[in-house]
N, C-alpha and C positions, 0 to 999 in steps of 0.2 A: 720660249713660254711656255710651250705644250710640255717640253722635257722639264722645265721647273715644275709644274704642277704635277707630273708624275712622282719626282723625287718628294715633293712635300706630303702627297698622300700615302707613298711607300712608307715615309718616316712614321706618321701619324698611324698608319696601320701597324707598324712593328710595335710601336708603344702601347697601342691598345691592346694587342695580343700578349704582350708581355705583363701587364698588370693583372687581368684574370688568372693567368697559368701560375702565378707566382705563389700563392698560398697553396695550391696542390702540390707543386714540386716542394714543399718545404714539409710534407708529411713525411715520416719515417715509416718504413715497414719491416716485416721479416722476409729475409731473402732465402733462408735454408737453416736447416738444424742437423744435428748429429746426436741420435738416432734421428731419421727422418720422421715427419710425421704420419702415424699410422704405420709404422714399421713394428715387427716382431723379432725380438733379439733375444738368443738363447744365453748368450756371454753378456753379464751386464757391465757397461762401460764404465771406467774411472771418474769421467767427467761428462756432462751434457753440454753441447756447444750450440748457441744461437747465433747465426748471422743477420745482420740488419742492413737495409740501404743506406744509411747513415749512422756515424759513430754516437751510439748512445752516451749519455752522461751519468758517470757512477753515482752522483749525488741524486738523481730522480729515478734511476732505474729500478724496480723490483721484480724479483724473482722469486717464485714458489716452485717446490717440487714435491708433490704428494703420490703416494702409492694407494695400494689396495687397502680398503677400509678407512681412505682419507689420513693415512699417516704419513708425518712428514719423512721425506727422503733426502733433504738436502744437506748435504756432509760437510759445509764449509760456506765460506763467503764468496760470491762470483768474483771473476778477474776478469779485465777489460784489456782487450787488443785492438786497436783501431775500431772497426765497426763489429768486431766478435765478442761475445760473452761467454764464458764458460763457468759452468757451477761444479762442484764435486759431488759425485754422485753415492748416495749411501743405500743400496737397495735392500728389500726386504724379501717380502712373500712373492712369488710368481702372480701376474696379474697386469692391471692395467696402471701405468704411470702418467700423470699430468704435470706438464711443466708451464706454468701460468707468468706470462711477463706482462711489464706495463713501462713503456719508455715514453719520453716526452720527444716531440718533435721540434723543429726550429723555431716553427711559431707558437710553441706552448700546449699545443694540443695533443692529450695522451693518447697513445696508442695501447690498446690491451689486446691479446689473444693467448692462445694455447697450444702446445704441442704434444701429442697423445702417442705413447708407443706401449707395446706390450712386453713384458719380461716373461718368457716363458718358463725358465727356470728359477728357483729362488731358494731362501733359505728354509731348511726343514721346520716342519710345525713345532711350536714350542709346546714342552710337556705340560700336562693339565694341573693346575694351580689349586689350593685348598679354597682361594678366594672366589666367591661366586662371581665378581666382577671380572676377574681375570679368565674365568673358565667361559664367558660368555663373549670374548673378543675372539677367538678363533672361528666361531660359527659365522661371522658377517664377511669373512675372506670368501671372494667369488670361487666357486668349484670348478669352472671353465675360464681360463684366460680369453677363449674367443667370444662367450658370453659378455664378459666384462668390456670387452673392448668393441665389440660391434655397434652398440646404440649410438654413443656420442661422439662417432667419428668425423660428423659433418660441422661441429660447431666451428673449429678453427677456421675452415674454409670462409665460413659466413661472416667472422670475425674481419678476415683479410679483405673480403670480397666488399665490406664497407668502405675499407680505406682505399680500393683499387677506385670504385666509383668515385670519390672526390678528384683523382686524376684523370679521368675521363672528360672532363669537361675543358681541360687544356688542349686537348687533341682536336676537340671539335672547333675550338677558336682557331687554333692553327691552320686546320683545312680550310676552314671559311677564309682565312686571310689569304691564304695561295690562291684560291678560286678567284677572289678580288682582285689580286695583283696580274694573275693570268690575263683577266679580262680587261685591264687599264693596258697592260703591255699589248695585246691584240688589237685594242681600239687605236693605240699610237701606230702601232704598224700599218693599219688599214689608213689611217689620216695621211700618213707619208707616201702611201702608194696612190692615192687617189690624183686623178690628173688635175692639174691647177688650170683655171681658165687663162 
């Protein structure tokens, strides 16, 4: 009879652990990129690659790529291969480039984030134009790549941290379940070893 109760309690505990952990495990997240977040690159890559925990849906995935002075640097449509997304890169001036992404998780929850890297070499400055609007554009380009890259470097970490916090609750449930199972097993062993009158 004691064995039956231990099995029933173990099954019930396993089910209770699986239910709260399932939403957290359904969240997708960025696992890496090329160039890496915060990298400084001298040679501009032809493509930017993002790697995710789960396979992103091409229909709901959004990728943006901007360079200094918020100029678009996306050179074409993204391509998908398993859990990887790559986008053509059209580099411009040297400075900070920001890759923004939004993917949907299995539970429909959108995950947003950014990857930032600095291109240390770029296209030469455009010759001055007679148009006042065009002549004002080069003045907005950052004079130093280091000055452009340093302030916002912590933003992607904060975005990813919020996603990781969602999965932390599942580990706490699992740890609590293991403690309860260990206590049940110890109680059963003590009951068997106790002398019977």
